[in-house]
Structure formats: C-alpha cells, structure tokens
N, C-alpha and C positions, 0 to 999 in steps of 0.2 A: 589653280596654279597659273602664274604668269609665265608664258613661254615666248621666247624670241629667237629668230634666226638672223645671225649677223654674218655678212659676207664681206671679208676684208681682202683687198688686193694690194700687194706691194711688189712692184716690179713684175717678174714672171711667176711669183708665188701667190696662190689663192688659198685663203683659209676660210672655213665655214665653222662658226661657233654656235652651238645650241645652248641657250641660256634658260635656266629654269629658276624662277623666283629670285632673280638677280645673281645667281651663281652659275659659273660655267659648268655645264654637265658633260658636253662632248665637244671635241675639236677635231676637224678633218683638214688635212693639208694636202695640196697638190702642187708639185713643182716638176719642171721638165726632167730633172735628173733622177727623180724618184716617183715616177708616175704609178698610179694604181693599176693593178692588173686583174683583180677579182671581177669575174663576169666576162672577161675577154675570151673569145673563142679562137682556137688555133686548129690548123690542119697540121697534125704532128706525125712523126714517124716512130714506130715501135722500135726501140733499141734492144731490149731484152725482156724476157718473161721469166719471172722467178716464182715457181709454184709454191716453194717453201714459204715465201712471204705473201702468197696470194695477191701478187701485184705485178704490174708491168711498168717499165721505165720508158717514158716517151720524150723524144727530142722535139721541143717546141721552139727552139732557137734561143733559149735562155742559157745562162752559164751552167746551171745544173739541169739534168733531165727531170721532167715532171714525174710525179708518182701517181700512178693510176691503180687503185685497189680494185680487186675483182668485184667488190660490192658496189663500186661506182661505175661499172660497165653496164650500159643499157642493154636490155633485152626485151622481148615482147611481154606484155602483161601476163598472157596465158602461160608462156613457158616459165616465167619467173614464179608465178603462184604455184604451178605444178611442182616445180623443183624445190621451192623453199617451204611450201606447205602453209602459206598465208591465205586467208580469205578476206578480201577487201570489200568494204562497202563504201559508197561514194561519200557518205557523211564521215566515215572513219578516216578518210584521207585528207580531211580539211586541216590546213595549217594556219597558224596565226600569220598575218602579213607582217608582223613585227619581227619575225624570225627569218634567218637566211633560208632560202629554199634548198633543201638537201635531198639527194636521192634516197630511195628506200634502202635501209640497212638489213643485212641478213640477221634474223633473230639468233641470239646466242643459245646454244643448247644448255640446259640446266645440268648441274652436276648429278651424276647418277647415284641415287641413294644405295646404301649397302643392303645386301640381302639379309633376311633375318637369320638369327643364330642357328636355325634348324636347316639352313641351306635351301630355303624355299625358292621357287621359280621366280624369275623376274616379273615385276609388276607391269601393269598396263602402261604406267608412266615411263618405266624403263624402255619398253618396246617403242613407245612414241619417240623417246629421246634418241634411240638407236636409228629409227627410221629417219628422223630429222637430220642426224649426222650423215647418213648415207645420201640424203637429198642434197645437203650442202656440199658434200664431196663431189657428187655428180655435177652440181652447178659449177664448182671450181674447175673441174676437168673440162666442162663444156666451154667456159670462158677462156681457159688456157688454150684450148684448141682453136678458138676464134682469133686469138692474138698471136701473130707470127712476126718475128723480126723483119724489119724493113717495110712492113705493111703501113699504109696510111690510115689515120684515124682522126675523126673530128672530136675534139675535147674542149672543155671549158674549165677555166681556173676557178676553184672554189676556196683556195687558200694560197696566199702569196708565199714566195720563198722566205724562209726564216733561218738565219745562221747558215749552216752548211746544207740544209734541206731544200730540195727543189719545190716547185709549186705542187700543191695537191690538185689533182684533176678529176673530172668526171666526164663520161660520155652521155649522160642524161642532160641534154642541153635545156636551159631555161632562158627566156628573154623577158625581162621585167618591164612593165609599163606603169602608167599612173594608176589605173583601176584594176589591172589584172596582170597575171604572169602567164605567158604562152609556153606550153610544153609541146614542142614539135613532135616528140615521140611519146606523147601522153596516152596513147591508145584510148582516146575518148573519155578519159577520166576528167571530171569537172568537180573541183572542190571550192568551198566558200569559207571565208574566214570565220572562225568560231566566235569572233567578237560581234558578228551580225546575228543577233538573237532572234529576231522576228522570223518565224517559220515561213510566213507568206512571202516576205521579202527574199528569203533564201531561195525559195522555189522560183520566184520571178527572175532572179539573177541567173540561176542555173538554166532556166528555159531560154533566156535571151542569149546567153553564151553558146548554148548547144545549137541554137538555130544559126549562129554566125560562123561556127567553125566549118572550114571547107570540107573536111572528111573525118573519118573515125580515127585516123592516125594522130590527130592533134588532141591535146588536152589543155586545160587551163585552170588556174587558181584565181579566184575572185578576191580582191583585197578589201579591207574594211572600208576604205574611202569610196568604194563603189555603191555603198548603201544609199538608196533613194535617188540615185543619179539617173538622169534621162537616158533612154535607150540609145539615142543617137550619139551621145557622148561616149558611151561604152563601145558602140560600133566603131567610132572613129579611132578610139584607143586600140582596139583589136586590129583594125586595118593597118595602123602604123606598125604593129608588131608583126603582122603577116608579111608586110612589105620588107621589113628587116630580114625575115627568114628567107624570102625570095632572093634577096641580095646575097645572103650567105650561101645559098645553094648555087647561085651563079658563080660566086667567087671560088667555091670549092672545085667546080668543073675546070677552071682555068689556072689552078694553082698547083705548085709542087711543095711538099713539106720540107722543112718546117716553115710555116708562114702564119702571120696574124690574119684571120679572116674577118673578125668583128671586134670592135672596141666598145666597151661599155660606155654609157653616157658619161660626160664630164662631171666634175665634182658638183658644180652648181645644179645641173639638171637632176643628178641622182639625189642630192640633198632635198630639192623641192619635191621630187617624186616620193621620197620615203618619209620626210619629216613635216611636210606641209599638211597639217591636220587642222580641224576646227578650233583646237585649243591654242593655236598660234596667234598671239596678239600683235606681232610686229615682225616684218621682214625688212632688214636694213642693209644697204651696201654702200661702200664709198667709191664704187666704180661705175661710171656711166654705161660701159658696155655690158657689165653684169646686170645693171638695173634694166637695161633694154631686154636682155635675155629673160630675166625674171618676169617682166611685164608680159612678154609674149607667151610665156608658159601659163601665167595666171589667167590671162584673158581666155585661154582655151580650156584649162582644166578647172578653174575655180574663180570665175569673174566676180563673185561676191567678196573675195579677199583682196581685190585690187586696191582698195583704200588703205590696206595695211602695209603696203609696200612704200618704202621711203629711200630716197637718194641722200646719203649723209654728206653735208657740206660744212660741218663744224671745223673749228680751228684745231681742236685736240684730235689726236689719233682716235679712230673709231673705238678700239677696245678701252682706251683711257676714258672716253666719254661714257661708256657703259660699265665702267668700274670692274672690268674682268682682266685687265692687263696683268695684275699680280697673280691671278689664277693661272694664266698662260705660263708665266715665269716659274710658277711652283712645280710645273711638270718635271723639271730637272732636279728638284730637291728631294733628298732621301728622307728628310724630316718634315712632317706635316703637323702643324699645331692644331689643337682642339680648343674650343672656347673655354672649356673648364680649366685649362692650364696643362692638361695632358697632351700627349703627342704620339704620332705614329712614326715608326722607322720602316721604310720600304726598301728591301734589298732584293736585287735581281741576281739569280744564279743561273747556271746552264740548264738545270732541270726544273726549277720552279721559282716562284716569287714568295718571299717570306716577309710577313708584316708583324712587327712587334708593337703591342699596345702598352704604353707607359703612363702612369698617373702624373708624372712630372711634378710641378709645384702645386698640384691640387691638394691643399692642406687637409688633414684629417679632422675637419671640424665636426663631422658626424661619425657614425660607426663605420668601421673599415669596410664592412660588406656593402653598406649603402654608397660609400664613396666609389668602391670598385664597380658596382652595378651602374652608377651614373656615368662613369668614364667609359665603360664597355658599351653602353647604349649609344653614347655620342660617337664612339669609335666605329661602331657597326654602321651607322649612317654615313660617316665619312669614308669608310673603306669602300662601300658600294659606289659612292660618288667617284672616288679616286680610280677605281678599276675601270669605270666607264670613261672618265676623263683621259686617263693615260692609255686606254685601249689595251689593258693587260689581259692576256689569255693564258691558257694552259692550267697548270696546277698552282694554286695559291694556298699557302698555309698561314693561318693567323694565330698568333700567341696572345690570347686575351689575358687580362688580369684575373688571377684565380678567384673563383666564387665558391662559397661553401654551400649555399642553398641551390639545390637543383632547379627550383622554380625560377630563380634569377637567371640561371644558365639558359633556361628555355625562353625567357623574355628576350635575351640577346639573340638567340637563334631566330625567333619569330620576327624580331626587328630587322635583321639583315635580310631575311627572306622577303619581307614586305618592301624593302628598299630596292631589291633586285627586280621587282616587277616592272620598274621603269626601264630596265635594260633590255635592248633588242637582242643582245647576244644570248645564246642558250647557256644555261649554267646549272650546276648541281651543287647543293650545299648540304654538308653533313652536320649533325648536331655537335655541340661542343663536347670534347672528351673530358675525362676526369682530370686531365692535366691542363685544362683550359685551352686546348688546341682545337681549332675549327678548320676543316679541309673544304676547299672550294675548287671546282673546275669551271672555267669560263671559256666559251667558244673563242678560238683564236683563228682569224682568217688572214691576218697580216702582222708584221712586227709591231711591237708596242710603239706608241707615239714618241716616247723618249728615244727609242732606237732609230726611228725615222727622222727625227728632228736633230739628233745629236750625232757626233762622231766619237769614236773610241779615244780615250785620253792617251796621247802619245807618251806620256810620262809613266803612267801606271799600267797601261794596257787593259784598262777596264776593271782592275781589281780594287782600286781605291787606295792602294798601298804601294809605296816605292821603296826599293832597297836602300838601306842606310848607306850614306856616302862612305863611311869608314869601312863598311863591308866591301865596297868596290875597290878601295885602296888595298885591302888585304888580297883581293882577287888579282890585282896587278902584280903584287909581290909574288904570288904563287905562280902566275903565268911566266914571269921572268925566270923563276927558279927552274921551271920545267923546260923553258927554252934553253937555258944554260946547260942543263944536263944533256940535251940533244945536240947542242952546238959543239962540234968537234973541231971547228976551225979556229978556235981561240977568239981574239978580239973581234967584236961585231958592233956595227952602228945600227940604231933603231930610232924611229920617230914614234912617239906615243901621243895619240890624239885623245883628249878628254874634254868633258863639258866644263865650261867656266865655273860652274858651281862645285866642281870637284877639286879646284886648285887649293882652296883653303884647307880642307882636311888632309890633302896630300903633303903640304908643306908645314902644317901646324905641328908644334911640339916635337920637331925633329932636331936631333943634335947635329946631324949632317943633312945637307940637301939630298933629296932622293937620288938625283943624278950621281952624286959622289958615292953614296951608299951602294947603288947598283953597280957602279964601276968596281968598287973594292970587293964586293961580294961575288960578282959574276963576270967581271972583265967585259962589261957591256957599256957602251957609251949611248945613253938614251937622251934624246932631246924631247922635252915636253911641249906640246903645242895645243892650243885651245880650239875647240870646234863647237860652235853654238848649236849645230844640228844634232849633237849627241845628247842622250839623256844622262842623268847623274849616275845611273847604274850601268853605263856602257863605256867601252873604251876600244881603241883600235891601235894595233901595232903595224907599222908600215916600213918596208925596206927603203931607205932614202934614195938609193941609186936607181932602183927600178920602179918605185912607187907601188910595189905589190903588197896587198894587205895579207898578212900572214897570221892574223888573230885566230882564225878558226883552225889552222894547222896545229896549234898548240893549245886549243881550248881546254878548259878545266873539266 
C-alpha cells in the first residue's frame, strides 16, 4: 500500500492529510480558534461529586466542567486490584500503539442467573458476582471519599467537548513519545505493543525500559516503532518524557486551579509521532517552517527516512497536485457516490449517525441478489473510509440493501471488519440483522471533522429543512390577531421587519395589500420593512415610538 503524509499550511490553519493508495484516508486540522485539547493536562478544581453517576465534575477553565468518571480516577495498582478483583500480568497489559491509551475500566458484573425451579442455593458464579459488586461499591465509595468539592486535582483530557457535554477527563496521566508512552503513576508496569511478535525483542525492550525508569512509581508502554531500535535512541526518548513530567510537577507547585499545566504536541509533531511508520513513502509540505520542523524530527527519530521528505513548490495547490482536493470537499456532502453507481446517504442526528446504502442507477443486469451483494461490499469499504475521513464516532447505524442469503450477509460483515483494521480508533461491529441493519460503535475523542470545519446553517439551524414561507405569513396573521385581542387602547402603530425573501409570498395573490387588510381587521397600522439579517421563517414586531421589540410578548 502506498502511503503519504501531506502537510498543508494556509494562513494560520494547518492541515495534515493521510493518503492511502491515492485516496484521502484521514484529515487533521489545527486552527487557533479551534485548537485540539486531547492529551492536555490541567490542574482542575472539583466542583461537585455525584455518586449516583459515579462521577465528579471538574472545573478546568473551559465553558463546561469536565466529566471525571470514578473508573478514570487513578489509584495504586495494589488497591485497585484488591478492590476490583483483577489479576494483571505484564503481558496482559500490553496495548496496541495504534489505539488511544485508556485507563483500566472496571469490569462489568454479569447478570445474575435465575435459581433453579426447586429454589436451590446460589451458585458459585452468583457468589462471585455478588462479591464483585460489593468490591465495586467499595471502590466507588473510596473514590467518592477522595474527591471533595474545591479540592485540586491533576487531570488529562481524553475526549474533547462535544455539543453540550464537557471534556472527558482522567487522572491516570500519560505522556506520549515517539517510541514509548510514559505512565507517571504506572506502578512499575511495563507493556509492549502486541504487534512486536519476536519474544526475544519484547524481552530486550522491557529490560531496557525497566533499567531506565527512575523508580517503581513509573510505568511505560513500548510502541511498535521501538522494535529493533538502538538503546540510546530509546533512552533519549524516555529522557525527553521524564523532563516533561518534571516540568509538569514544577508547574503544579506554583499554580492555582483551573490552569493548563501541559499542552500536547502540536499537530505536525503528533502526526509524525503517530503516523510516521516504515510504510510511509512520502512526506510533503508546502511550508518551509513545517519542512524545517519535520527534518529536525526525522534526523533524530528516523534518519533513514530523510530522503522521503519534500518541500512542495509546485504552482497548483498541494491537495490539487495530489488529487485529493475533491475528497476534502466531499466531507460536507451528505451523499457519497460509489463506483458501481450506488450511493451512501450520511445523516447526523443528536444520538447517532445513520447511513443508508442505495443501489442508485446500478442496473439489474444480473440477479438481484448478486447486484445487492456487489453494492453492499463496495459500500462496506467506503463506509469504513468515510468514518475515518470524517472522524465520526459514537453510534453508527447502517441500513444495507436487503440480502436473502445469510452467507452474503456474512461476507459484508467480514469485509467491513477487515477495512476497520486500518482504523486507529477502537470500534465494535455487530453482524447484520435480518432487516439488513448493522450497528457500529466507534471511539469518539473529539467532534467530527464536519462539525469542526463547518458552522451550523443560520437558515435551517442544522436540520436541513426550513419552514415554508407561506407558513411564516400565516404566523404573522395569527400574531396580529392575538395582539389585537390584547390591545385595549384601540388604534396602534407597529413596524413589521421581515426577510426580503418573505416579501413575495406576503403580497402575492392578495386582493388587498396586507397593510390595508390588517387595518380593516384589527385597527392596526403596520409598516412592512425588510431586514436582510432575518431568516425566511422569522419576523419582528417593533413599537415605532420606542423601538421596543414586542414579538416575544405575544408569541404564538
């Protein structure tokens, strides 16, 4: 697979595009007004603790308080294992470096099976489940006892604010480097990426890292790119991470909450850290300053890749030159065409994202089942790509074209699972139901790319539908009728402000001008004025003498 990293700078906006086999796979954007916060470390203040939610709300200086679930509150390894009942082994703790580093989650207690019909005693499984529930309750009470309102706490953002929800926080701090991730409260645990298969190499890496950690309080996760790397290179990377942690400790001592203590690496550095692997064929940027930053990083971390870095000086824009400009523009389109002539419709709702697969103009030259299977297989690949490209997370429901053969449904399921293996975000995919519905959950750490790059439509408010202009005219008539019933003073003057687009339906097909009609019906003298700032479904009534807006006083 041909893989490229394109870094495009326009003004104060930086975009990093990951291109796979000539197609845009992922796009990251950083701009001053919408900076990334995942990985940032804050000294926060506990606002309130809600045991019913098993969570605390932390003031970190953002518009909404951050959300800290009890399962994301750090504790010592021994206490945690004793309370929750987990037995860890170093090899069991290994995580793929392709995934976000997440704190350990409390295991969910299984549903208690019913006793037999003869009223027999609880099984050993029942007793274990009860014991586990008691331990979890004790853990919750212990954490709730540690968190008190107005206390200071060091937390890290693991999910950016989305809609009305604040940032998701953890107190299990992690600091990511090129070859490893430092766990300041790791209690000596050292994990190695599962993608490093050679047992001798795994043992070598663990031995090197263990000898380098300053004490047993620290832990580390060794990333895939550390395989076969020189010990001095690993040591340098760890020293950088330890220096960052020292700076954090010093900043905490002299700070008052809420305050940012540590900012994650900028977009260019984090993209190189996470995506610069051996299969990258080319790294291209149109910015001399970014080129200098890339070269500095490459010479330290991977000098053998220096020849793959280019400063683009072509006449065409960078994305046009690499034929991905249309892919970037397609992010805002709800319709995505497939090569076969079929298409996807992607709809965002408050609770989930719904994707509808349609056969379109794909003529039934073959059997219907074969046509449906071919379209569904193509759609499965495109859906996986679009979810990565648009950075869509949460619950995704896909309505595939109905298939009669269960074996074909399984082919679609296996295809989409295979495509998701390229995705760094954690996901869970359920097989297709009898109704052709497939349910997917994908890790969401920030708003989707469309939400970050776009603004809500001022005309439709994000619904995609605007109220008919004729309906607004009827609303104006009803408002005036209600005002006249409440107006005991007789003759009254009003100014009506409407959108210019509303003028035509207001005056069209009227035997009398609206002003004359309203005067005869309600004894109201209304002057109609145009206001370009108003939507076609909005209007304003103002008292001309005082300029007071009275629209809401008599709202429908």
